[in-house]
C-alpha positions in Angstrom: 141.8 -3.7 182.7 140.9 -1.4 185.5 141.7 -2.0 189.3 139.6 -4.2 190.9 136.9 -2.0 193.6 135.6 -4.1 196.7 132.5 -2.7 196.1 131.6 -4.9 193.2 133.3 -7.6 193.7 133.0 -9.7 197.0 135.6 -12.2 197.6 133.9 -16.0 198.5 136.6 -17.7 200.8 137.3 -21.4 200.7 136.1 -22.6 204.4 132.8 -20.7 206.4 133.8 -16.9 207.2 132.3 -14.0 206.9 133.5 -10.8 204.9 134.2 -7.3 206.6 135.5 -3.7 205.1 138.6 -2.7 206.8 136.9 -0.1 209.0 134.2 -2.8 210.4 137.2 -5.3 210.7 138.9 -2.9 212.5 135.8 -2.7 215.2 135.7 -5.9 215.5 139.5 -6.3 216.6 139.2 -3.7 219.2 135.9 -5.3 220.9 137.5 -9.0 220.6 141.1 -7.4 222.2 138.4 -5.4 224.8 136.6 -8.3 226.4 138.2 -11.9 227.7 134.6 -13.5 226.3 133.9 -11.6 223.5 130.8 -13.1 221.4 128.9 -12.5 217.9 125.0 -12.9 216.6 124.6 -13.7 213.1 121.6 -12.2 212.4 118.9 -13.1 209.1 120.2 -11.0 206.4 118.0 -8.8 204.7 117.3 -8.2 200.8 118.3 -4.5 199.6 118.1 -2.9 196.2 120.8 -1.8 194.8 120.2 1.8 193.3 123.5 1.6 191.1 122.7 -1.6 189.4 122.8 -2.5 186.6 126.6 -1.5 186.2 130.2 -2.9 184.7 132.0 -4.2 187.0 135.0 -2.5 188.1 137.6 -4.9 186.8 135.9 -5.2 183.2 137.9 -4.3 180.5 137.4 -1.0 178.7 137.6 0.6 175.1 138.4 1.8 172.9 139.8 -0.8 170.9 143.2 -0.3 170.5 144.2 -1.8 166.7 140.9 -0.6 165.2 139.6 2.5 167.4 136.5 3.0 165.5 134.5 -0.6 165.9 133.3 -0.1 169.1 134.5 -2.5 172.1 133.2 -3.6 173.6 130.1 -4.6 171.8 127.5 -5.4 174.9 127.7 -6.4 178.3 126.0 -9.3 180.0 126.1 -10.8 183.7 129.6 -12.2 185.2 130.0 -10.9 188.7 129.6 -13.3 191.0 127.7 -16.3 188.9 126.8 -19.4 190.2 127.8 -22.0 187.5 129.0 -25.5 187.4 132.2 -26.0 187.9 135.2 -29.4 187.4 135.6 -31.6 190.1 139.6 -31.8 188.8 139.6 -28.0 188.9 142.4 -27.4 191.6 141.6 -25.9 194.8 142.0 -22.1 195.4 143.8 -23.3 198.7 146.9 -25.5 199.1 145.9 -28.6 201.0 142.7 -28.5 200.0 141.6 -31.4 198.5 137.8 -30.9 198.0 136.4 -31.3 195.3 133.6 -28.8 193.7 130.3 -29.5 191.0 129.5 -25.7 192.2 131.1 -22.8 192.6 130.9 -19.1 192.2 132.8 -17.1 190.0 133.6 -13.6 188.6 134.9 -12.4 185.4 134.7 -12.3 181.7 134.5 -16.1 181.6 131.3 -16.1 183.4 130.0 -13.1 180.8 130.5 -14.9 177.6 128.5 -18.0 178.6 126.1 -15.6 178.9 126.3 -14.2 175.4 126.8 -17.6 173.6 123.7 -18.9 175.6 121.9 -15.9 174.5 123.5 -16.3 170.6 122.3 -19.3 170.3 118.9 -18.9 171.6 118.7 -16.5 168.8 120.1 -19.1 166.1 116.7 -21.4 167.4 114.8 -19.0 166.0 116.9 -18.2 163.1 118.6 -20.7 162.1 119.8 -18.9 158.5 121.1 -15.9 160.7 124.7 -15.0 160.2 127.4 -14.9 163.3 127.0 -10.7 162.3 123.1 -10.9 162.4 122.7 -12.6 165.6 125.6 -9.8 166.9 123.3 -6.8 165.3 120.5 -8.4 166.8 121.9 -8.6 170.4 123.3 -4.9 170.5 120.4 -3.0 169.0 117.7 -4.7 171.4 120.1 -4.2 174.6 118.8 -2.2 177.9 120.9 1.1 177.2 122.8 1.9 180.5 123.2 5.1 181.9 127.1 6.6 182.0 125.5 8.2 185.3 127.0 4.6 187.0 129.5 3.8 184.4 131.7 6.2 184.2 133.2 5.2 181.3 130.0 5.0 179.0 129.4 2.8 175.8 133.7 2.0 176.1 132.4 0.5 179.2 128.5 -1.0 178.0 128.8 -1.5 174.3 125.6 -1.0 173.3 124.0 -1.9 176.8 122.9 -4.9 178.6 121.9 -8.4 177.0 118.1 -8.9 176.4 117.7 -12.6 175.0 114.0 -12.2 174.7 113.9 -8.9 172.0 116.9 -10.1 170.7 114.5 -12.8 168.9 112.4 -10.6 166.9 115.0 -7.4 166.3 113.1 -5.8 163.6 116.1 -4.8 161.3 119.8 -6.4 161.7 123.2 -4.7 159.9 124.4 -8.0 158.6 127.9 -9.1 157.0 129.6 -11.5 155.8 132.8 -13.5 154.9 133.7 -11.3 152.2 133.2 -8.0 153.9 135.0 -9.0 157.0 137.8 -9.7 154.1 137.8 -6.5 152.8 137.7 -4.8 156.2 141.3 -6.7 156.9 142.3 -5.5 153.4 141.7 -2.2 154.7 143.2 -2.6 158.0 146.6 -2.7 155.9 146.4 -6.5 155.9 148.6 -7.9 153.6 147.7 -11.3 151.3 150.1 -13.3 153.0 148.8 -12.2 156.9 145.1 -12.1 154.8 145.7 -15.7 154.2 146.6 -17.0 157.8 143.3 -15.8 159.2 141.0 -17.0 156.2 142.8 -19.9 155.2 141.4 -19.8 151.9 143.0 -17.6 148.8 141.7 -14.4 149.4 143.4 -11.2 148.3 143.7 -7.9 148.9 145.0 -7.5 145.5 141.6 -5.8 144.3 140.5 -4.4 147.3 139.4 -0.8 147.4 141.4 1.0 150.6 138.6 2.7 153.2 138.6 3.0 156.5 136.9 0.5 159.5 133.9 3.0 159.5 133.3 0.8 155.9 132.0 -2.2 157.8 128.4 -2.6 158.4 128.8 -2.7 162.2 125.3 -1.9 164.6 127.5 0.9 166.2 129.2 4.1 165.3 132.3 5.2 166.5 134.3 8.7 165.1 137.7 9.3 166.6 139.3 12.4 166.7 142.5 13.8 167.4 143.2 14.9 170.9 144.4 18.6 169.7 140.7 18.6 167.1 137.8 19.7 168.5 136.0 20.1 165.4 134.6 16.4 164.3 133.3 15.6 160.4 132.7 12.0 159.7 130.1 9.6 157.7 129.2 6.2 158.0 127.4 3.8 155.3 125.3 0.9 156.4 122.7 -1.3 155.1 120.2 -3.1 157.4 118.4 -5.7 156.7 114.5 -6.1 157.0 113.5 -9.1 159.2 110.6 -7.9 161.5 107.3 -6.9 159.6 106.7 -7.7 155.6 105.4 -4.4 154.8 107.1 -1.4 157.3 108.3 2.1 157.6 110.6 3.1 159.9 111.2 6.7 160.7 115.3 8.1 162.3 115.3 8.8 165.9 118.8 10.5 166.9 119.8 11.6 169.9 122.5 13.9 170.2 124.5 16.2 172.9 124.3 20.1 172.4 126.9 21.2 169.6 126.8 17.7 167.8 124.9 17.5 164.4 123.8 13.9 163.6 121.8 13.1 160.3 120.7 10.2 158.5 119.7 10.1 154.4 117.6 9.1 153.8 116.1 9.0 157.3 112.8 7.1 156.4 112.9 3.6 155.5 109.9 1.4 153.4 110.6 -2.2 153.0 108.1 -4.5 150.8 109.3 -7.9 152.3 111.4 -10.0 154.2 114.6 -10.0 153.9 114.6 -6.4 151.7 117.6 -4.6 152.3 117.8 -0.4 152.6 121.2 1.9 152.9 121.4 4.5 154.5 124.6 7.1 155.3 124.5 8.9 158.8 126.6 12.1 158.8 128.6 13.7 161.7 129.4 17.7 162.2 130.2 19.4 164.8 132.5 20.2 167.6 133.4 18.3 171.0 134.6 19.4 174.5 135.1 15.8 176.5 136.9 13.0 175.8 134.2 10.9 174.9 130.6 12.0 173.5 127.7 9.8 173.4 124.3 9.8 171.1 122.3 7.0 169.5 120.1 5.9 166.2 117.1 4.5 166.8 115.0 3.0 163.6 111.6 3.0 165.0 108.4 1.5 163.0 105.7 1.8 165.9 106.6 -2.1 166.7 110.7 -2.6 166.7 112.6 0.2 167.8 116.3 -0.6 166.5 119.0 1.1 168.1 122.5 1.7 167.5 125.3 3.7 169.8 127.0 6.2 168.6 130.2 7.9 170.0 132.5 10.3 169.2 136.1 10.2 171.0 139.4 11.4 171.0 141.4 8.7 169.7 144.3 7.2 172.2 
């Protein structure tokens, strides 16, 4: 969890009030002391463009996932600062003795960002009622707007695949799908015993016949390669399967964006589809050297109509 920064979170007092930072508050205080009849004028506000937007709030949690570092987290970012939303009238007041009730309130936090993503997922589901949760997540991630690491210091560990774009997520072109069995195998690969696995699944799932591997085997819409802190040489591969949900007949070409020092290849680098629902498998390989804690890259599958983007990160393991 990051330290709160007043630049991206303005407090909303329960009573009518104006908010000033420490320096401006000192000016006002000195003025009040300088005269017996201090006065103030409140002028009409003016809208300005925030050149840093969109950016992830300072108080938002960051990756990597300490339990499974090679599953990139967060997945995505959505609006969550100063959100006007409905409010329970029986919610306790912020200030002791203030017994007023509210129908609406302005709140910041994951509790505001999560409803945006939930609503977007429901929106995608309304167009594709048979899609799995994994397919919907893939659609939201691969169509997200890429954010800039220049205004988000932690890059993908702050914003994941980027800023959610529900209208584009309805038609993602390709999806990285996964079902319950895939997640059972994933948990087994993470060292879960059959007993602990069944506490999660609630059925008779077993790890006894599962081949153990790494988190890279999960069919996720992003790629994360962890490297020991003392090692600058990197090498790893990811096997992925995409499902065609765009045009019945289409050919996608792989477009790789990578920083100097990293060699990222996709085999095959062209995927051809002849019908909706057809699946194609590819392997993404990363080799090279890294000098920084976090290095960002990306893979885009492009058929001229759809651009299916996945973030790639190479980082020092925590």
